[in-house]
PyMOL Python script that loads the backbone (N, CA, C, O; Angstrom):
from pymol import cmd

cmd.read_pdbstr("""\
ATOM      1  N   MET A   1      58.155 -13.177 -17.482  1.00  0.00           N
ATOM      2  CA  MET A   1      57.388 -12.544 -18.540  1.00  0.00           C
ATOM      3  C   MET A   1      58.290 -11.613 -19.340  1.00  0.00           C
ATOM      4  O   MET A   1      59.126 -10.890 -18.799  1.00  0.00           O
ATOM      5  N   LYS A   2      58.087 -11.664 -20.629  1.00  0.00           N
ATOM      6  CA  LYS A   2      58.831 -10.766 -21.507  1.00  0.00           C
ATOM      7  C   LYS A   2      57.863  -9.735 -22.055  1.00  0.00           C
ATOM      8  O   LYS A   2      56.661  -9.979 -22.157  1.00  0.00           O
ATOM      9  N   ARG A   3      58.399  -8.596 -22.400  1.00  0.00           N
ATOM     10  CA  ARG A   3      57.581  -7.495 -22.898  1.00  0.00           C
ATOM     11  C   ARG A   3      58.076  -7.106 -24.293  1.00  0.00           C
ATOM     12  O   ARG A   3      59.281  -7.087 -24.542  1.00  0.00           O
ATOM     13  N   ILE A   4      57.157  -6.800 -25.189  1.00  0.00           N
ATOM     14  CA  ILE A   4      57.519  -6.351 -26.536  1.00  0.00           C
ATOM     15  C   ILE A   4      58.061  -4.933 -26.422  1.00  0.00           C
ATOM     16  O   ILE A   4      57.366  -4.030 -25.957  1.00  0.00           O
ATOM     17  N   SER A   5      59.315  -4.742 -26.850  1.00  0.00           N
ATOM     18  CA  SER A   5      59.916  -3.414 -26.773  1.00  0.00           C
ATOM     19  C   SER A   5      59.739  -2.625 -28.068  1.00  0.00           C
ATOM     20  O   SER A   5      59.612  -1.401 -28.047  1.00  0.00           O
ATOM     21  N   ARG A   6      59.734  -3.338 -29.197  1.00  0.00           N
ATOM     22  CA  ARG A   6      59.462  -2.668 -30.476  1.00  0.00           C
ATOM     23  C   ARG A   6      59.116  -3.688 -31.546  1.00  0.00           C
ATOM     24  O   ARG A   6      59.442  -4.870 -31.436  1.00  0.00           O
ATOM     25  N   ILE A   7      58.447  -3.200 -32.588  1.00  0.00           N
ATOM     26  CA  ILE A   7      58.039  -4.020 -33.723  1.00  0.00           C
ATOM     27  C   ILE A   7      58.496  -3.283 -34.981  1.00  0.00           C
ATOM     28  O   ILE A   7      58.159  -2.117 -35.182  1.00  0.00           O
ATOM     29  N   THR A   8      59.267  -3.974 -35.826  1.00  0.00           N
ATOM     30  CA  THR A   8      59.756  -3.356 -37.057  1.00  0.00           C
ATOM     31  C   THR A   8      59.399  -4.215 -38.264  1.00  0.00           C
ATOM     32  O   THR A   8      59.191  -5.423 -38.141  1.00  0.00           O
ATOM     33  N   VAL A   9      59.330  -3.583 -39.423  1.00  0.00           N
ATOM     34  CA  VAL A   9      59.067  -4.285 -40.674  1.00  0.00           C
ATOM     35  C   VAL A   9      60.369  -4.915 -41.157  1.00  0.00           C
ATOM     36  O   VAL A   9      61.429  -4.295 -41.076  1.00  0.00           O
ATOM     37  N   GLN A  10      60.289  -6.155 -41.662  1.00  0.00           N
ATOM     38  CA  GLN A  10      61.487  -6.804 -42.193  1.00  0.00           C
ATOM     39  C   GLN A  10      61.877  -6.163 -43.516  1.00  0.00           C
ATOM     40  O   GLN A  10      61.015  -5.703 -44.265  1.00  0.00           O
ATOM     41  N   LYS A  11      63.173  -6.132 -43.805  1.00  0.00           N
ATOM     42  CA  LYS A  11      63.667  -5.469 -45.007  1.00  0.00           C
ATOM     43  C   LYS A  11      63.244  -6.158 -46.294  1.00  0.00           C
ATOM     44  O   LYS A  11      62.817  -5.490 -47.235  1.00  0.00           O
ATOM     45  N   ASN A  12      63.353  -7.491 -46.356  1.00  0.00           N
ATOM     46  CA  ASN A  12      63.098  -8.212 -47.602  1.00  0.00           C
ATOM     47  C   ASN A  12      61.636  -8.552 -47.835  1.00  0.00           C
ATOM     48  O   ASN A  12      61.251  -8.841 -48.968  1.00  0.00           O
ATOM     49  N   ASN A  13      60.815  -8.525 -46.799  1.00  0.00           N
ATOM     50  CA  ASN A  13      59.409  -8.877 -46.934  1.00  0.00           C
ATOM     51  C   ASN A  13      58.573  -7.918 -46.092  1.00  0.00           C
ATOM     52  O   ASN A  13      58.544  -8.041 -44.868  1.00  0.00           O
ATOM     53  N   PRO A  14      57.889  -6.959 -46.731  1.00  0.00           N
ATOM     54  CA  PRO A  14      57.123  -5.972 -45.962  1.00  0.00           C
ATOM     55  C   PRO A  14      55.874  -6.552 -45.289  1.00  0.00           C
ATOM     56  O   PRO A  14      55.189  -5.837 -44.558  1.00  0.00           O
ATOM     57  N   HIS A  15      55.568  -7.823 -45.520  1.00  0.00           N
ATOM     58  CA  HIS A  15      54.408  -8.464 -44.890  1.00  0.00           C
ATOM     59  C   HIS A  15      54.807  -9.243 -43.645  1.00  0.00           C
ATOM     60  O   HIS A  15      53.975  -9.924 -43.045  1.00  0.00           O
ATOM     61  N   ARG A  16      56.083  -9.149 -43.249  1.00  0.00           N
ATOM     62  CA  ARG A  16      56.569  -9.818 -42.039  1.00  0.00           C
ATOM     63  C   ARG A  16      57.174  -8.778 -41.098  1.00  0.00           C
ATOM     64  O   ARG A  16      57.699  -7.755 -41.538  1.00  0.00           O
ATOM     65  N   PHE A  17      57.092  -9.053 -39.815  1.00  0.00           N
ATOM     66  CA  PHE A  17      57.538  -8.099 -38.813  1.00  0.00           C
ATOM     67  C   PHE A  17      58.490  -8.754 -37.822  1.00  0.00           C
ATOM     68  O   PHE A  17      58.337  -9.930 -37.492  1.00  0.00           O
ATOM     69  N   ASN A  18      59.479  -7.988 -37.346  1.00  0.00           N
ATOM     70  CA  ASN A  18      60.403  -8.432 -36.311  1.00  0.00           C
ATOM     71  C   ASN A  18      59.854  -7.984 -34.963  1.00  0.00           C
ATOM     72  O   ASN A  18      59.471  -6.827 -34.788  1.00  0.00           O
ATOM     73  N   ILE A  19      59.820  -8.912 -34.018  1.00  0.00           N
ATOM     74  CA  ILE A  19      59.372  -8.609 -32.659  1.00  0.00           C
ATOM     75  C   ILE A  19      60.602  -8.622 -31.755  1.00  0.00           C
ATOM     76  O   ILE A  19      61.294  -9.635 -31.656  1.00  0.00           O
ATOM     77  N   PHE A  20      60.871  -7.506 -31.102  1.00  0.00           N
ATOM     78  CA  PHE A  20      61.977  -7.395 -30.166  1.00  0.00           C
ATOM     79  C   PHE A  20      61.421  -7.442 -28.752  1.00  0.00           C
ATOM     80  O   PHE A  20      60.439  -6.772 -28.436  1.00  0.00           O
ATOM     81  N   LEU A  21      62.063  -8.244 -27.904  1.00  0.00           N
ATOM     82  CA  LEU A  21      61.594  -8.448 -26.543  1.00  0.00           C
ATOM     83  C   LEU A  21      62.602  -7.910 -25.541  1.00  0.00           C
ATOM     84  O   LEU A  21      63.800  -7.841 -25.814  1.00  0.00           O
ATOM     85  N   THR A  22      62.095  -7.534 -24.383  1.00  0.00           N
ATOM     86  CA  THR A  22      62.952  -7.113 -23.287  1.00  0.00           C
ATOM     87  C   THR A  22      62.483  -7.814 -22.018  1.00  0.00           C
ATOM     88  O   THR A  22      61.287  -8.026 -21.818  1.00  0.00           O
ATOM     89  N   ASP A  23      63.426  -8.166 -21.178  1.00  0.00           N
ATOM     90  CA  ASP A  23      63.089  -8.772 -19.901  1.00  0.00           C
ATOM     91  C   ASP A  23      63.328  -7.776 -18.765  1.00  0.00           C
ATOM     92  O   ASP A  23      63.471  -8.163 -17.605  1.00  0.00           O
ATOM     93  N   GLY A  24      63.367  -6.516 -19.107  1.00  0.00           N
ATOM     94  CA  GLY A  24      63.585  -5.469 -18.125  1.00  0.00           C
ATOM     95  C   GLY A  24      64.987  -4.897 -18.160  1.00  0.00           C
ATOM     96  O   GLY A  24      65.216  -3.782 -17.692  1.00  0.00           O
ATOM     97  N   LYS A  25      65.928  -5.650 -18.711  1.00  0.00           N
ATOM     98  CA  LYS A  25      67.316  -5.200 -18.712  1.00  0.00           C
ATOM     99  C   LYS A  25      67.785  -4.799 -20.101  1.00  0.00           C
ATOM    100  O   LYS A  25      68.185  -3.658 -20.328  1.00  0.00           O
ATOM    101  N   GLU A  26      67.731  -5.752 -21.031  1.00  0.00           N
ATOM    102  CA  GLU A  26      68.240  -5.456 -22.367  1.00  0.00           C
ATOM    103  C   GLU A  26      67.270  -5.953 -23.427  1.00  0.00           C
ATOM    104  O   GLU A  26      66.521  -6.907 -23.214  1.00  0.00           O
ATOM    105  N   GLU A  27      67.303  -5.290 -24.562  1.00  0.00           N
ATOM    106  CA  GLU A  27      66.435  -5.648 -25.683  1.00  0.00           C
ATOM    107  C   GLU A  27      67.129  -6.682 -26.561  1.00  0.00           C
ATOM    108  O   GLU A  27      68.308  -6.541 -26.886  1.00  0.00           O
ATOM    109  N   THR A  28      66.391  -7.725 -26.944  1.00  0.00           N
ATOM    110  CA  THR A  28      66.913  -8.745 -27.841  1.00  0.00           C
ATOM    111  C   THR A  28      65.867  -9.059 -28.893  1.00  0.00           C
ATOM    112  O   THR A  28      64.670  -8.853 -28.692  1.00  0.00           O
ATOM    113  N   PHE A  29      66.352  -9.569 -30.030  1.00  0.00           N
ATOM    114  CA  PHE A  29      65.427 -10.015 -31.072  1.00  0.00           C
ATOM    115  C   PHE A  29      64.696 -11.240 -30.553  1.00  0.00           C
ATOM    116  O   PHE A  29      65.322 -12.186 -30.075  1.00  0.00           O
ATOM    117  N   GLY A  30      63.375 -11.226 -30.646  1.00  0.00           N
ATOM    118  CA  GLY A  30      62.583 -12.353 -30.182  1.00  0.00           C
ATOM    119  C   GLY A  30      62.280 -13.327 -31.295  1.00  0.00           C
ATOM    120  O   GLY A  30      62.706 -14.481 -31.254  1.00  0.00           O
ATOM    121  N   PHE A  31      61.535 -12.861 -32.301  1.00  0.00           N
ATOM    122  CA  PHE A  31      61.121 -13.704 -33.417  1.00  0.00           C
ATOM    123  C   PHE A  31      60.477 -12.840 -34.486  1.00  0.00           C
ATOM    124  O   PHE A  31      60.198 -11.662 -34.260  1.00  0.00           O
ATOM    125  N   GLY A  32      60.244 -13.427 -35.650  1.00  0.00           N
ATOM    126  CA  GLY A  32      59.564 -12.762 -36.734  1.00  0.00           C
ATOM    127  C   GLY A  32      58.183 -13.373 -36.919  1.00  0.00           C
ATOM    128  O   GLY A  32      58.001 -14.576 -36.735  1.00  0.00           O
ATOM    129  N   VAL A  33      57.206 -12.536 -37.284  1.00  0.00           N
ATOM    130  CA  VAL A  33      55.851 -13.034 -37.522  1.00  0.00           C
ATOM    131  C   VAL A  33      55.276 -12.417 -38.789  1.00  0.00           C
ATOM    132  O   VAL A  33      55.677 -11.335 -39.217  1.00  0.00           O
ATOM    133  N   ASP A  34      54.332 -13.132 -39.369  1.00  0.00           N
ATOM    134  CA  ASP A  34      53.594 -12.648 -40.522  1.00  0.00           C
ATOM    135  C   ASP A  34      52.581 -11.598 -40.062  1.00  0.00           C
ATOM    136  O   ASP A  34      52.175 -11.597 -38.900  1.00  0.00           O
ATOM    137  N   GLU A  35      52.172 -10.708 -40.968  1.00  0.00           N
ATOM    138  CA  GLU A  35      51.250  -9.655 -40.576  1.00  0.00           C
ATOM    139  C   GLU A  35      49.901 -10.201 -40.115  1.00  0.00           C
ATOM    140  O   GLU A  35      49.253  -9.587 -39.267  1.00  0.00           O
ATOM    141  N   ASP A  36      49.461 -11.343 -40.656  1.00  0.00           N
ATOM    142  CA  ASP A  36      48.193 -11.935 -40.224  1.00  0.00           C
ATOM    143  C   ASP A  36      48.252 -12.362 -38.758  1.00  0.00           C
ATOM    144  O   ASP A  36      47.285 -12.181 -38.019  1.00  0.00           O
ATOM    145  N   VAL A  37      49.374 -12.924 -38.342  1.00  0.00           N
ATOM    146  CA  VAL A  37      49.550 -13.340 -36.946  1.00  0.00           C
ATOM    147  C   VAL A  37      49.627 -12.105 -36.052  1.00  0.00           C
ATOM    148  O   VAL A  37      49.050 -12.085 -34.965  1.00  0.00           O
ATOM    149  N   LEU A  38      50.335 -11.085 -36.505  1.00  0.00           N
ATOM    150  CA  LEU A  38      50.472  -9.842 -35.746  1.00  0.00           C
ATOM    151  C   LEU A  38      49.105  -9.217 -35.487  1.00  0.00           C
ATOM    152  O   LEU A  38      48.811  -8.779 -34.375  1.00  0.00           O
ATOM    153  N   ILE A  39      48.274  -9.180 -36.526  1.00  0.00           N
ATOM    154  CA  ILE A  39      46.957  -8.551 -36.411  1.00  0.00           C
ATOM    155  C   ILE A  39      46.003  -9.421 -35.605  1.00  0.00           C
ATOM    156  O   ILE A  39      45.273  -8.910 -34.756  1.00  0.00           O
ATOM    157  N   SER A  40      45.997 -10.724 -35.857  1.00  0.00           N
ATOM    158  CA  SER A  40      45.027 -11.585 -35.179  1.00  0.00           C
ATOM    159  C   SER A  40      45.253 -11.639 -33.663  1.00  0.00           C
ATOM    160  O   SER A  40      44.302 -11.828 -32.904  1.00  0.00           O
ATOM    161  N   HIS A  41      46.499 -11.475 -33.220  1.00  0.00           N
ATOM    162  CA  HIS A  41      46.791 -11.481 -31.787  1.00  0.00           C
ATOM    163  C   HIS A  41      46.929 -10.067 -31.214  1.00  0.00           C
ATOM    164  O   HIS A  41      47.203  -9.889 -30.027  1.00  0.00           O
ATOM    165  N   ARG A  42      46.736  -9.083 -32.067  1.00  0.00           N
ATOM    166  CA  ARG A  42      46.807  -7.677 -31.661  1.00  0.00           C
ATOM    167  C   ARG A  42      48.092  -7.378 -30.883  1.00  0.00           C
ATOM    168  O   ARG A  42      48.064  -6.799 -29.797  1.00  0.00           O
ATOM    169  N   LEU A  43      49.203  -7.787 -31.466  1.00  0.00           N
ATOM    170  CA  LEU A  43      50.494  -7.558 -30.819  1.00  0.00           C
ATOM    171  C   LEU A  43      50.859  -6.086 -30.919  1.00  0.00           C
ATOM    172  O   LEU A  43      50.744  -5.482 -31.985  1.00  0.00           O
ATOM    173  N   MET A  44      51.299  -5.512 -29.808  1.00  0.00           N
ATOM    174  CA  MET A  44      51.689  -4.111 -29.803  1.00  0.00           C
ATOM    175  C   MET A  44      52.794  -3.870 -28.774  1.00  0.00           C
ATOM    176  O   MET A  44      53.059  -4.710 -27.914  1.00  0.00           O
ATOM    177  N   LYS A  45      53.411  -2.738 -28.881  1.00  0.00           N
ATOM    178  CA  LYS A  45      54.511  -2.372 -27.991  1.00  0.00           C
ATOM    179  C   LYS A  45      54.038  -2.393 -26.537  1.00  0.00           C
ATOM    180  O   LYS A  45      52.911  -2.009 -26.227  1.00  0.00           O
ATOM    181  N   ASN A  46      54.926  -2.852 -25.657  1.00  0.00           N
ATOM    182  CA  ASN A  46      54.707  -2.946 -24.208  1.00  0.00           C
ATOM    183  C   ASN A  46      53.745  -4.059 -23.791  1.00  0.00           C
ATOM    184  O   ASN A  46      53.372  -4.141 -22.620  1.00  0.00           O
ATOM    185  N   GLN A  47      53.341  -4.909 -24.723  1.00  0.00           N
ATOM    186  CA  GLN A  47      52.484  -6.040 -24.371  1.00  0.00           C
ATOM    187  C   GLN A  47      53.340  -7.140 -23.749  1.00  0.00           C
ATOM    188  O   GLN A  47      54.439  -7.418 -24.228  1.00  0.00           O
ATOM    189  N   GLU A  48      52.842  -7.761 -22.693  1.00  0.00           N
ATOM    190  CA  GLU A  48      53.577  -8.836 -22.038  1.00  0.00           C
ATOM    191  C   GLU A  48      53.227 -10.176 -22.683  1.00  0.00           C
ATOM    192  O   GLU A  48      52.066 -10.457 -22.981  1.00  0.00           O
ATOM    193  N   LEU A  49      54.270 -11.002 -22.894  1.00  0.00           N
ATOM    194  CA  LEU A  49      54.094 -12.321 -23.495  1.00  0.00           C
ATOM    195  C   LEU A  49      54.691 -13.370 -22.567  1.00  0.00           C
ATOM    196  O   LEU A  49      55.803 -13.204 -22.066  1.00  0.00           O
ATOM    197  N   ASP A  50      53.952 -14.446 -22.340  1.00  0.00           N
ATOM    198  CA  ASP A  50      54.525 -15.552 -21.585  1.00  0.00           C
ATOM    199  C   ASP A  50      55.034 -16.601 -22.573  1.00  0.00           C
ATOM    200  O   ASP A  50      54.769 -16.509 -23.772  1.00  0.00           O
ATOM    201  N   GLU A  51      55.758 -17.587 -22.077  1.00  0.00           N
ATOM    202  CA  GLU A  51      56.382 -18.603 -22.948  1.00  0.00           C
ATOM    203  C   GLU A  51      55.343 -19.378 -23.755  1.00  0.00           C
ATOM    204  O   GLU A  51      55.594 -19.723 -24.910  1.00  0.00           O
ATOM    205  N   GLY A  52      54.179 -19.656 -23.164  1.00  0.00           N
ATOM    206  CA  GLY A  52      53.122 -20.379 -23.867  1.00  0.00           C
ATOM    207  C   GLY A  52      52.603 -19.607 -25.066  1.00  0.00           C
ATOM    208  O   GLY A  52      52.380 -20.181 -26.131  1.00  0.00           O
ATOM    209  N   LEU A  53      52.410 -18.308 -24.896  1.00  0.00           N
ATOM    210  CA  LEU A  53      51.923 -17.480 -25.999  1.00  0.00           C
ATOM    211  C   LEU A  53      52.982 -17.347 -27.086  1.00  0.00           C
ATOM    212  O   LEU A  53      52.653 -17.340 -28.272  1.00  0.00           O
ATOM    213  N   ILE A  54      54.237 -17.242 -26.698  1.00  0.00           N
ATOM    214  CA  ILE A  54      55.316 -17.151 -27.690  1.00  0.00           C
ATOM    215  C   ILE A  54      55.361 -18.417 -28.534  1.00  0.00           C
ATOM    216  O   ILE A  54      55.509 -18.342 -29.754  1.00  0.00           O
ATOM    217  N   LYS A  55      55.233 -19.588 -27.893  1.00  0.00           N
ATOM    218  CA  LYS A  55      55.211 -20.851 -28.636  1.00  0.00           C
ATOM    219  C   LYS A  55      54.024 -20.904 -29.590  1.00  0.00           C
ATOM    220  O   LYS A  55      54.152 -21.367 -30.724  1.00  0.00           O
ATOM    221  N   LYS A  56      52.868 -20.429 -29.127  1.00  0.00           N
ATOM    222  CA  LYS A  56      51.665 -20.413 -29.968  1.00  0.00           C
ATOM    223  C   LYS A  56      51.860 -19.488 -31.171  1.00  0.00           C
ATOM    224  O   LYS A  56      51.454 -19.824 -32.284  1.00  0.00           O
ATOM    225  N   LEU A  57      52.476 -18.334 -30.954  1.00  0.00           N
ATOM    226  CA  LEU A  57      52.734 -17.393 -32.049  1.00  0.00           C
ATOM    227  C   LEU A  57      53.680 -18.000 -33.080  1.00  0.00           C
ATOM    228  O   LEU A  57      53.467 -17.865 -34.285  1.00  0.00           O
ATOM    229  N   LEU A  58      54.722 -18.667 -32.601  1.00  0.00           N
ATOM    230  CA  LEU A  58      55.684 -19.293 -33.515  1.00  0.00           C
ATOM    231  C   LEU A  58      55.034 -20.420 -34.312  1.00  0.00           C
ATOM    232  O   LEU A  58      55.333 -20.600 -35.493  1.00  0.00           O
ATOM    233  N   GLN A  59      54.148 -21.175 -33.673  1.00  0.00           N
ATOM    234  CA  GLN A  59      53.442 -22.255 -34.356  1.00  0.00           C
ATOM    235  C   GLN A  59      52.523 -21.697 -35.437  1.00  0.00           C
ATOM    236  O   GLN A  59      52.500 -22.201 -36.560  1.00  0.00           O
ATOM    237  N   GLU A  60      51.764 -20.654 -35.098  1.00  0.00           N
ATOM    238  CA  GLU A  60      50.869 -20.040 -36.080  1.00  0.00           C
ATOM    239  C   GLU A  60      51.648 -19.411 -37.224  1.00  0.00           C
ATOM    240  O   GLU A  60      51.208 -19.449 -38.373  1.00  0.00           O
ATOM    241  N   ASP A  61      52.807 -18.829 -36.914  1.00  0.00           N
ATOM    242  CA  ASP A  61      53.633 -18.235 -37.956  1.00  0.00           C
ATOM    243  C   ASP A  61      54.161 -19.310 -38.901  1.00  0.00           C
ATOM    244  O   ASP A  61      54.217 -19.101 -40.113  1.00  0.00           O
ATOM    245  N   SER A  62      54.546 -20.449 -38.354  1.00  0.00           N
ATOM    246  CA  SER A  62      55.014 -21.563 -39.176  1.00  0.00           C
ATOM    247  C   SER A  62      53.905 -22.046 -40.110  1.00  0.00           C
ATOM    248  O   SER A  62      54.151 -22.325 -41.283  1.00  0.00           O
ATOM    249  N   LEU A  63      52.694 -22.142 -39.586  1.00  0.00           N
ATOM    250  CA  LEU A  63      51.550 -22.541 -40.396  1.00  0.00           C
ATOM    251  C   LEU A  63      51.284 -21.514 -41.497  1.00  0.00           C
ATOM    252  O   LEU A  63      50.979 -21.879 -42.632  1.00  0.00           O
ATOM    253  N   GLN A  64      51.402 -20.239 -41.159  1.00  0.00           N
ATOM    254  CA  GLN A  64      51.185 -19.169 -42.141  1.00  0.00           C
ATOM    255  C   GLN A  64      52.239 -19.209 -43.248  1.00  0.00           C
ATOM    256  O   GLN A  64      51.917 -18.994 -44.417  1.00  0.00           O
ATOM    257  N   LYS A  65      53.499 -19.483 -42.886  1.00  0.00           N
ATOM    258  CA  LYS A  65      54.567 -19.596 -43.888  1.00  0.00           C
ATOM    259  C   LYS A  65      54.305 -20.766 -44.826  1.00  0.00           C
ATOM    260  O   LYS A  65      54.504 -20.655 -46.036  1.00  0.00           O
ATOM    261  N   THR A  66      53.857 -21.889 -44.268  1.00  0.00           N
ATOM    262  CA  THR A  66      53.549 -23.070 -45.074  1.00  0.00           C
ATOM    263  C   THR A  66      52.412 -22.767 -46.040  1.00  0.00           C
ATOM    264  O   THR A  66      52.472 -23.144 -47.210  1.00  0.00           O
ATOM    265  N   TYR A  67      51.385 -22.094 -45.558  1.00  0.00           N
ATOM    266  CA  TYR A  67      50.250 -21.716 -46.395  1.00  0.00           C
ATOM    267  C   TYR A  67      50.710 -20.804 -47.540  1.00  0.00           C
ATOM    268  O   TYR A  67      50.297 -20.991 -48.685  1.00  0.00           O
ATOM    269  N   ALA A  68      51.556 -19.827 -47.235  1.00  0.00           N
ATOM    270  CA  ALA A  68      52.053 -18.907 -48.258  1.00  0.00           C
ATOM    271  C   ALA A  68      52.887 -19.639 -49.311  1.00  0.00           C
ATOM    272  O   ALA A  68      52.792 -19.336 -50.500  1.00  0.00           O
ATOM    273  N   MET A  69      53.712 -20.612 -48.870  1.00  0.00           N
ATOM    274  CA  MET A  69      54.509 -21.399 -49.822  1.00  0.00           C
ATOM    275  C   MET A  69      53.605 -22.222 -50.732  1.00  0.00           C
ATOM    276  O   MET A  69      53.857 -22.320 -51.933  1.00  0.00           O
ATOM    277  N   ALA A  70      52.559 -22.810 -50.172  1.00  0.00           N
ATOM    278  CA  ALA A  70      51.628 -23.614 -50.976  1.00  0.00           C
ATOM    279  C   ALA A  70      50.899 -22.743 -51.993  1.00  0.00           C
ATOM    280  O   ALA A  70      50.749 -23.139 -53.150  1.00  0.00           O
ATOM    281  N   ILE A  71      50.448 -21.571 -51.580  1.00  0.00           N
ATOM    282  CA  ILE A  71      49.760 -20.658 -52.500  1.00  0.00           C
ATOM    283  C   ILE A  71      50.698 -20.207 -53.610  1.00  0.00           C
ATOM    284  O   ILE A  71      50.294 -20.137 -54.771  1.00  0.00           O
ATOM    285  N   ASN A  72      51.932 -19.903 -53.270  1.00  0.00           N
ATOM    286  CA  ASN A  72      52.912 -19.505 -54.277  1.00  0.00           C
ATOM    287  C   ASN A  72      53.162 -20.641 -55.265  1.00  0.00           C
ATOM    288  O   ASN A  72      53.246 -20.412 -56.471  1.00  0.00           O
ATOM    289  N   TYR A  73      53.281 -21.860 -54.755  1.00  0.00           N
ATOM    290  CA  TYR A  73      53.504 -23.033 -55.608  1.00  0.00           C
ATOM    291  C   TYR A  73      52.320 -23.254 -56.539  1.00  0.00           C
ATOM    292  O   TYR A  73      52.498 -23.651 -57.691  1.00  0.00           O
ATOM    293  N   LEU A  74      51.119 -23.000 -56.047  1.00  0.00           N
ATOM    294  CA  LEU A  74      49.913 -23.163 -56.871  1.00  0.00           C
ATOM    295  C   LEU A  74      49.742 -22.035 -57.888  1.00  0.00           C
ATOM    296  O   LEU A  74      48.993 -22.187 -58.853  1.00  0.00           O
ATOM    297  N   SER A  75      50.414 -20.923 -57.689  1.00  0.00           N
ATOM    298  CA  SER A  75      50.206 -19.770 -58.563  1.00  0.00           C
ATOM    299  C   SER A  75      50.730 -19.999 -59.978  1.00  0.00           C
ATOM    300  O   SER A  75      50.319 -19.304 -60.907  1.00  0.00           O
ATOM    301  N   TYR A  76      51.626 -20.958 -60.150  1.00  0.00           N
ATOM    302  CA  TYR A  76      52.195 -21.195 -61.469  1.00  0.00           C
ATOM    303  C   TYR A  76      51.290 -22.044 -62.357  1.00  0.00           C
ATOM    304  O   TYR A  76      51.166 -21.784 -63.554  1.00  0.00           O
ATOM    305  N   ARG A  77      50.659 -23.056 -61.769  1.00  0.00           N
ATOM    306  CA  ARG A  77      49.711 -23.902 -62.501  1.00  0.00           C
ATOM    307  C   ARG A  77      48.959 -24.765 -61.499  1.00  0.00           C
ATOM    308  O   ARG A  77      49.306 -24.811 -60.318  1.00  0.00           O
ATOM    309  N   MET A  78      47.926 -25.449 -61.981  1.00  0.00           N
ATOM    310  CA  MET A  78      47.161 -26.345 -61.111  1.00  0.00           C
ATOM    311  C   MET A  78      48.056 -27.507 -60.678  1.00  0.00           C
ATOM    312  O   MET A  78      48.849 -28.024 -61.466  1.00  0.00           O
ATOM    313  N   ARG A  79      47.916 -27.905 -59.424  1.00  0.00           N
ATOM    314  CA  ARG A  79      48.712 -29.005 -58.881  1.00  0.00           C
ATOM    315  C   ARG A  79      47.785 -29.995 -58.189  1.00  0.00           C
ATOM    316  O   ARG A  79      46.709 -29.632 -57.713  1.00  0.00           O
ATOM    317  N   SER A  80      48.218 -31.247 -58.141  1.00  0.00           N
ATOM    318  CA  SER A  80      47.453 -32.247 -57.406  1.00  0.00           C
ATOM    319  C   SER A  80      47.806 -32.151 -55.915  1.00  0.00           C
ATOM    320  O   SER A  80      48.797 -31.520 -55.549  1.00  0.00           O
ATOM    321  N   GLU A  81      47.001 -32.771 -55.073  1.00  0.00           N
ATOM    322  CA  GLU A  81      47.290 -32.781 -53.641  1.00  0.00           C
ATOM    323  C   GLU A  81      48.639 -33.421 -53.364  1.00  0.00           C
ATOM    324  O   GLU A  81      49.393 -32.961 -52.507  1.00  0.00           O
ATOM    325  N   LYS A  82      48.933 -34.483 -54.096  1.00  0.00           N
ATOM    326  CA  LYS A  82      50.202 -35.191 -53.894  1.00  0.00           C
ATOM    327  C   LYS A  82      51.380 -34.277 -54.231  1.00  0.00           C
ATOM    328  O   LYS A  82      52.374 -34.258 -53.505  1.00  0.00           O
ATOM    329  N   GLU A  83      51.277 -33.521 -55.325  1.00  0.00           N
ATOM    330  CA  GLU A  83      52.359 -32.606 -55.697  1.00  0.00           C
ATOM    331  C   GLU A  83      52.595 -31.572 -54.592  1.00  0.00           C
ATOM    332  O   GLU A  83      53.738 -31.273 -54.246  1.00  0.00           O
ATOM    333  N   ILE A  84      51.517 -31.036 -54.050  1.00  0.00           N
ATOM    334  CA  ILE A  84      51.643 -30.024 -53.000  1.00  0.00           C
ATOM    335  C   ILE A  84      52.255 -30.633 -51.745  1.00  0.00           C
ATOM    336  O   ILE A  84      53.152 -30.044 -51.142  1.00  0.00           O
ATOM    337  N   LYS A  85      51.773 -31.812 -51.346  1.00  0.00           N
ATOM    338  CA  LYS A  85      52.322 -32.477 -50.163  1.00  0.00           C
ATOM    339  C   LYS A  85      53.803 -32.779 -50.347  1.00  0.00           C
ATOM    340  O   LYS A  85      54.603 -32.557 -49.438  1.00  0.00           O
ATOM    341  N   ASP A  86      54.174 -33.291 -51.536  1.00  0.00           N
ATOM    342  CA  ASP A  86      55.578 -33.598 -51.802  1.00  0.00           C
ATOM    343  C   ASP A  86      56.435 -32.336 -51.753  1.00  0.00           C
ATOM    344  O   ASP A  86      57.535 -32.345 -51.199  1.00  0.00           O
ATOM    345  N   TYR A  87      55.925 -31.253 -52.336  1.00  0.00           N
ATOM    346  CA  TYR A  87      56.653 -29.993 -52.350  1.00  0.00           C
ATOM    347  C   TYR A  87      56.869 -29.465 -50.925  1.00  0.00           C
ATOM    348  O   TYR A  87      57.969 -29.034 -50.578  1.00  0.00           O
ATOM    349  N   LEU A  88      55.826 -29.503 -50.118  1.00  0.00           N
ATOM    350  CA  LEU A  88      55.934 -28.986 -48.747  1.00  0.00           C
ATOM    351  C   LEU A  88      56.828 -29.901 -47.890  1.00  0.00           C
ATOM    352  O   LEU A  88      57.568 -29.413 -47.037  1.00  0.00           O
ATOM    353  N   MET A  89      56.763 -31.195 -48.110  1.00  0.00           N
ATOM    354  CA  MET A  89      57.635 -32.106 -47.375  1.00  0.00           C
ATOM    355  C   MET A  89      59.104 -31.872 -47.734  1.00  0.00           C
ATOM    356  O   MET A  89      59.988 -31.957 -46.882  1.00  0.00           O
ATOM    357  N   LYS A  90      59.343 -31.574 -49.025  1.00  0.00           N
ATOM    358  CA  LYS A  90      60.701 -31.280 -49.475  1.00  0.00           C
ATOM    359  C   LYS A  90      61.215 -29.984 -48.822  1.00  0.00           C
ATOM    360  O   LYS A  90      62.395 -29.873 -48.490  1.00  0.00           O
ATOM    361  N   LYS A  91      60.326 -29.024 -48.648  1.00  0.00           N
ATOM    362  CA  LYS A  91      60.695 -27.749 -48.038  1.00  0.00           C
ATOM    363  C   LYS A  91      60.715 -27.811 -46.506  1.00  0.00           C
ATOM    364  O   LYS A  91      61.249 -26.916 -45.852  1.00  0.00           O
ATOM    365  N   LYS A  92      60.140 -28.854 -45.951  1.00  0.00           N
ATOM    366  CA  LYS A  92      60.014 -29.069 -44.504  1.00  0.00           C
ATOM    367  C   LYS A  92      59.239 -27.971 -43.869  1.00  0.00           C
ATOM    368  O   LYS A  92      59.031 -27.982 -42.656  1.00  0.00           O
TER     369      LYS A  92
END
""", "prot")
cmd.dss("prot")
cmd.show_as("cartoon", "prot")
cmd.util.cbc("prot")
cmd.orient("prot")
């Protein structure tokens, strides 16, 4: 089990957070998450995370990033479903 040692705001995007983990010995960077994922899972300092939950958080964060890219792409003008799918496939 890993424990969250600290949570910091990312420099370039204030809506994303860095999660630092410790296994009892040393602190290492774990992963970054969007604020929606942070809030929905109520992540906080000293919370224990198992590997399954970490994978779930990373998956939800990936989905959130994809959603944000699609919304940004739509903000310029109306797009068809095909345009959005092609754009997201290009971005992987």
